[in-house]
Every structure is written in structure tokens, then in C-alpha cells.
C-alpha positions as CSV (number, residue, x, y, z in Angstrom):
1,M,-114.6,153.2,44.1
2,I,-117.6,152.4,46.3
3,K,-117.8,150.6,49.5
4,K,-118.1,146.7,48.9
5,K,-121.1,146.9,51.5
6,Y,-123.2,148.9,49.1
7,I,-121.9,146.8,46.2
8,D,-123.6,143.9,48.2
9,L,-126.7,145.0,48.1
10,F,-127.2,144.5,44.7
11,R,-125.2,141.2,44.3
12,V,-127.4,138.0,44.4
13,E,-126.2,135.6,46.7
14,S,-127.5,131.9,45.8
15,E,-128.8,130.8,48.8
16,N,-131.1,133.6,48.9
17,K,-134.3,134.1,47.0
18,V,-134.8,137.1,45.0
19,H,-138.3,139.3,44.6
20,L,-137.5,142.0,42.4
21,K,-140.3,143.9,43.5
22,N,-138.0,144.3,46.2
23,Y,-135.6,146.0,44.5
24,D,-135.4,150.1,44.2
25,T,-134.9,151.0,40.7
26,G,-133.7,154.5,41.4
27,W,-131.2,155.7,43.0
28,A,-132.1,156.0,46.6
29,Q,-130.9,152.2,47.5
30,T,-130.5,153.2,51.7
31,E,-130.7,155.5,53.9
32,E,-127.1,156.6,53.6
33,F,-128.0,157.4,49.8
34,K,-130.4,159.8,50.5
35,D,-129.3,161.8,53.2
36,F,-126.5,162.5,50.5
37,G,-128.7,163.6,48.4
38,K,-129.7,162.9,44.8
39,E,-127.2,165.6,43.0
40,K,-124.1,164.9,45.5
41,L,-124.9,161.3,44.8
42,K,-125.3,162.0,41.0
43,E,-121.7,164.0,41.2
44,R,-120.1,161.0,43.1
45,A,-121.2,158.7,40.5
46,Q,-119.9,160.4,38.0
47,T,-116.5,160.8,39.4
48,V,-116.2,156.6,40.0
49,L,-117.5,156.3,36.7
50,E,-114.4,158.3,35.2
51,Q,-112.0,156.8,37.9
52,N,-113.0,153.4,37.1
53,I,-113.0,154.1,32.9
54,A,-109.2,154.8,33.7
55,D,-108.7,151.7,36.0
56,L,-110.0,149.6,33.8
57,A,-108.0,150.4,30.7
58,Q,-105.0,149.7,33.0
59,V,-106.1,146.5,34.5
60,Q,-107.4,145.4,30.8
61,Q,-103.3,145.7,29.8
62,L,-102.4,143.2,32.7
63,L,-105.3,140.7,32.2
64,Y,-104.4,140.2,28.1
65,A,-100.3,140.4,29.3
66,D,-101.0,137.8,32.2
67,D,-103.0,135.7,29.7
68,R,-104.8,133.3,32.2
69,Y,-108.3,134.8,32.6
70,S,-110.6,136.3,30.4
71,L,-113.9,138.3,31.4
72,L,-117.7,137.3,30.4
73,I,-120.1,140.2,30.9
74,V,-123.5,139.6,30.2
75,F,-126.2,142.0,30.3
76,Q,-129.7,141.4,30.2
77,A,-132.7,143.5,30.6
78,M,-136.1,144.8,29.5
79,D,-136.1,146.7,26.3
80,A,-134.8,150.7,26.8
81,A,-133.2,149.8,30.0
82,G,-129.8,151.1,28.8
83,K,-127.5,147.8,27.8
84,D,-126.3,149.6,25.0
85,G,-125.4,152.9,26.8
86,T,-123.9,151.2,29.9
87,I,-121.9,148.8,27.9
88,K,-120.3,152.4,25.3
89,H,-119.9,154.5,28.6
90,V,-118.4,152.0,31.0
91,M,-116.2,150.8,28.3
92,S,-115.1,153.8,26.4
93,G,-111.4,153.8,27.8
94,V,-110.6,149.9,27.1
95,N,-108.3,149.0,23.9
96,P,-110.9,147.6,21.5
97,Q,-108.3,144.8,20.0
98,G,-108.8,143.2,23.8
99,C,-112.5,143.5,23.9
100,Q,-115.3,141.9,22.0
101,V,-119.5,143.0,22.2
102,F,-121.9,140.4,20.7
103,S,-125.1,141.1,20.5
104,F,-127.6,138.3,20.0
105,K,-130.3,138.8,18.0
106,K,-133.7,136.2,16.4
107,P,-131.8,132.7,16.5
108,S,-130.8,131.7,12.9
109,T,-132.3,128.0,11.4
110,E,-128.8,127.1,12.0
111,D,-128.7,127.9,15.4
112,L,-131.7,126.2,16.3
113,D,-130.3,122.8,14.3
114,H,-128.0,122.8,17.2
115,N,-128.4,123.0,21.3
116,F,-129.8,126.2,22.8
117,L,-126.1,127.0,23.6
118,W,-124.1,126.5,20.7
119,R,-124.5,130.2,19.2
120,Y,-122.9,131.3,22.2
121,M,-120.0,129.3,22.9
122,K,-118.8,130.7,19.4
123,S,-118.5,133.9,21.1
124,L,-116.9,133.2,24.5
125,P,-113.5,135.3,24.7
126,E,-110.1,134.0,24.8
127,R,-107.8,134.4,27.9
128,G,-106.6,137.7,28.1
129,R,-109.9,139.6,26.2
130,I,-112.8,140.9,28.0
131,G,-116.1,139.3,26.5
132,I,-120.1,140.9,26.3
133,F,-123.0,139.7,25.7
134,N,-125.7,142.2,24.7
135,R,-128.7,139.7,25.7
136,S,-127.3,136.0,26.1
137,Y,-127.9,131.8,26.9
138,Y,-130.3,133.4,29.4
139,E,-132.9,134.5,26.8
140,D,-133.6,131.1,26.2
141,V,-135.0,130.9,29.4
142,L,-136.4,134.4,29.0
143,V,-138.2,134.9,26.3
144,V,-139.2,131.6,25.3
145,K,-140.7,131.0,28.5
146,V,-142.8,133.8,28.2
147,H,-143.5,132.7,24.6
148,P,-143.1,128.7,24.6
149,E,-144.5,128.9,20.8
150,L,-140.8,129.9,20.2
151,L,-139.4,126.4,21.1
152,Q,-138.1,124.5,18.2
153,N,-136.8,121.5,16.7
154,L,-136.9,119.9,20.2
155,P,-138.0,116.5,20.5
156,D,-141.4,115.7,21.3
157,G,-142.3,116.2,25.5
158,K,-143.7,118.8,28.2
159,R,-142.6,121.8,28.0
160,G,-142.9,122.7,32.0
161,K,-141.1,122.8,35.4
162,T,-139.0,119.9,35.1
163,F,-137.8,121.3,30.9
164,W,-137.3,124.8,32.5
165,E,-135.2,123.4,35.4
166,N,-132.8,121.5,33.6
167,R,-131.9,124.3,31.3
168,Y,-131.1,125.9,34.4
169,E,-128.8,123.2,35.1
170,D,-127.4,123.1,31.7
171,I,-126.3,127.0,31.9
172,N,-124.9,126.4,35.5
173,A,-122.9,123.6,34.4
174,F,-121.9,125.9,31.3
175,E,-120.7,128.5,33.2
176,H,-118.9,126.5,35.8
177,H,-117.1,124.9,33.2
178,L,-115.7,128.0,31.8
179,K,-114.9,129.1,35.3
180,R,-113.0,125.9,35.9
181,N,-111.3,127.1,32.8
182,G,-110.3,130.4,33.9
183,T,-113.3,132.8,32.6
184,V,-114.7,134.9,35.3
185,I,-118.1,135.4,34.7
186,L,-120.4,139.0,35.5
187,K,-124.1,138.8,34.9
188,F,-126.0,142.1,35.3
189,F,-130.4,142.6,35.2
190,L,-130.3,146.1,34.8
191,N,-133.4,146.9,36.4
192,V,-135.6,149.4,35.3
193,S,-139.2,150.4,35.6
194,K,-142.4,150.1,33.9
195,Q,-142.9,153.9,34.0
196,E,-139.0,154.9,32.8
197,Q,-139.4,152.5,30.5
198,K,-143.0,154.3,29.0
199,Q,-140.5,157.8,29.2
200,R,-137.7,156.3,27.2
201,F,-139.9,154.7,24.6
202,M,-141.8,158.1,24.4
203,E,-138.2,160.0,23.7
204,R,-137.4,157.6,21.3
205,L,-140.9,158.5,19.5
206,E,-140.7,162.2,20.2
207,H,-137.4,162.3,18.4
208,P,-136.7,162.0,15.1
209,E,-133.0,161.0,15.7
210,K,-134.4,158.2,18.1
211,N,-136.8,156.9,16.0
212,W,-135.0,154.0,14.4
213,K,-134.4,152.7,18.4
214,F,-138.3,152.1,18.4
215,S,-139.8,149.0,17.3
216,G,-143.6,147.7,17.4
217,S,-142.5,144.9,18.9
218,D,-141.2,146.8,22.1
219,L,-144.5,147.5,23.1
220,A,-145.9,144.0,22.2
221,E,-143.4,143.0,25.0
222,R,-144.4,145.5,27.1
223,E,-147.9,143.9,27.3
224,H,-146.0,141.1,29.0
225,W,-144.1,142.7,32.1
226,D,-145.2,140.9,34.9
227,D,-144.6,137.7,32.8
228,Y,-141.1,139.0,32.5
229,M,-140.8,139.9,35.8
230,K,-141.7,136.3,36.8
231,V,-139.1,134.4,34.6
232,Y,-136.5,136.7,35.3
233,E,-137.1,136.1,39.0
234,D,-137.1,132.5,38.0
235,A,-133.8,132.8,36.1
236,I,-131.8,134.3,38.7
237,N,-133.0,132.7,41.6
238,A,-132.0,129.3,40.1
239,T,-128.5,130.5,38.3
240,S,-126.8,133.0,40.7
241,T,-124.4,131.1,41.8
242,K,-120.1,131.7,43.5
243,W,-118.9,131.1,40.6
244,A,-121.2,133.6,38.2
245,P,-122.9,135.9,40.3
246,W,-126.2,138.1,39.0
247,Y,-125.8,141.7,40.2
248,I,-129.7,143.1,39.9
249,I,-128.7,147.0,39.0
250,P,-131.1,149.9,38.7
251,A,-131.7,151.5,35.6
252,D,-133.6,154.3,36.4
253,N,-130.8,156.8,36.5
254,K,-128.4,155.9,34.1
255,W,-125.5,157.8,36.0
256,I,-125.9,155.4,39.0
257,T,-126.2,152.4,36.7
258,R,-122.8,153.0,35.0
259,A,-121.4,153.9,38.3
260,L,-122.2,150.5,39.6
261,V,-122.2,148.4,36.6
262,A,-118.0,149.9,36.1
263,D,-116.5,149.9,39.5
264,I,-118.1,145.8,40.2
265,I,-116.1,145.3,36.8
266,T,-113.1,146.8,37.9
267,S,-112.9,145.7,41.6
268,T,-113.3,142.0,40.4
269,L,-110.2,142.1,37.9
270,R,-108.2,143.9,40.3
271,N,-108.9,140.8,43.2
272,L,-107.4,138.4,40.8
273,D,-103.9,137.7,41.5
274,L,-102.5,139.1,37.6
275,E,-99.4,140.1,37.0
276,F,-96.9,140.7,34.4
277,P,-95.1,137.7,33.0
278,K,-91.5,137.1,34.7
279,L,-88.5,136.1,32.2
280,N,-86.0,133.3,32.8
281,E,-82.7,133.8,33.2
282,E,-82.6,133.4,29.2
283,Q,-84.5,135.8,28.1
284,L,-82.7,137.9,30.2
285,K,-79.7,137.7,28.8
286,I,-80.9,138.0,25.4
287,L,-82.7,141.4,26.6
288,A,-79.5,142.9,27.6
289,E,-77.5,141.7,24.6
290,A,-80.5,143.8,22.5
291,R,-80.0,146.7,24.8
292,K,-76.1,146.3,24.2
293,K,-76.7,146.3,20.5
294,L,-78.9,149.4,20.0
295,E,-76.7,151.7,22.3
296,A,-73.7,150.6,20.0
297,E,-75.4,151.6,16.7
């Protein structure tokens, strides 16, 4: 497990205002990390990841048996930051029956005819399960804020500061409602640098087996990099709450991204008061009788 003092480096406290330029996208987050050295830290991160994958499989079973909580994990990031790979590696040990991943693409006509949270509500995890949103309702205060022309089917009115503040308020209320009803929420912003994104785009272009991952829209959105950094800052500052915190995860090195995400998820579940159901006297009596019958065969 990673020490809490290190995890706290990445958690955004609700009373603090963040500036993404102050967050290191690489591995050297502290002087201790630098002293430890990149290779040793990488080796340690791999050990942490493997241990958390095993631990997550166990605590997932307890989450399902307890049947009081659900876990919603939200991933947001710029293109090529590693969302898919992080989900694949961190969740590699869980039981697929208790975990669902939803990747939200361009909204349909039906989606646009409902409030902006509607299509996400339909995909929320039920009690005992883990739900993962690969992109989420935050797109509606990110992409559409950078491209306001995408706002459709809304009453006439200004799309200024108040409009976006109301959307942040809606998100906070939505997440608070979920929390009150047993949904634990973890939100991860995978913080990749513009230079690292360029290198990953080049890999997609240079390797035929990765060509399918590249889209012309990736470069178009890259041209709005500074705008996206601003809207991410605004969203994180407005919606990192005690009941649904944001974690800004360095994403230039995939090994540290995966180790941190895995540890935060596992630690969060372990800190719940999960327990296997306790049987009453009548149920224990039924089990005893069943045991006798089986032993008598």
C-alpha cells in the first residue's frame, strides 16, 4: 500500500483551488521520490499494482456480499492519457459479473432531448457492484464549454458564467444524492503533458496495429489544449467535494498512474465497514439440517 501522505498529494481538497500547471505529470512528485530513483520507484509501483489487483478481487467479493454500497469510478483526461489501459490493468483481477464499464461517446438525439445527466443515470452501478465511467457527465462542462456550439435543445438564454455554475451545482447535488444512497464516488483526472500526448499520437501513427486508435479529431482537440486545461481546472475546483473527491493523477508514466489508481480504489473500499451477512438463528438451523442430510447420503 502507498502511504497516505503520498496519496494526499493527489487528492484535491474542497477548500483548495488547484492550478494544473503546478501538478507534475511525471514520476518525481517529491524529494523522497527523487532520492529513491526512477527505476526503484518503478519496481515498487509494479509491486503495489500487483498487490492491489489481488486485494481488489477479495474486497470486491465483500462489496457484493455486503450489498449496501456501490462504487462509481470516473475517469476524465485528454486523449491518449491512458484511461483504457488504466482500466484494463487495474481491474484485471475483478470478477466481470460485478463490474461494468461504460464509455460515453457523442450523445444521441434521444440523449439531447433529456437533461444532461439522464444518460449517465441509466448506467449507475447497483449496490454491490463497481461501475466505471470512461468519460462521464463531466464532458458536459468540459467539451461543450470549449465548444459551446454543441449545446442543443435548450431554452433560449445566455451561456455565460451563471449557466456553468448551475451545471456544477447540478453535478454536486447529483453526486451528493448518490453518496447519501450508498454510492462511493472516486474521480480521476489523468494528467498527461502535451509533449507526452504528442509522443503517444506519434506511436499510433507509426505502428500499423495502433493506427485504428488515431482520429483526425484528436489533433483538432489538441489545438484547444490551453482551453481544456482551463475548463478542467474550473470543473475540478467547482466539484471536488468531501463526498466525491477528485484525484489529479500523473499520467506521463503509465506504471505510476496504474499503481496510484489501484491503491486509491482498494484503500477506499477497505475503509468501508464491509462485512459478510450474518445469519439469524433460523437460518443457522436450516444450514445445520442441510449439513446432516448431506452427510447422511
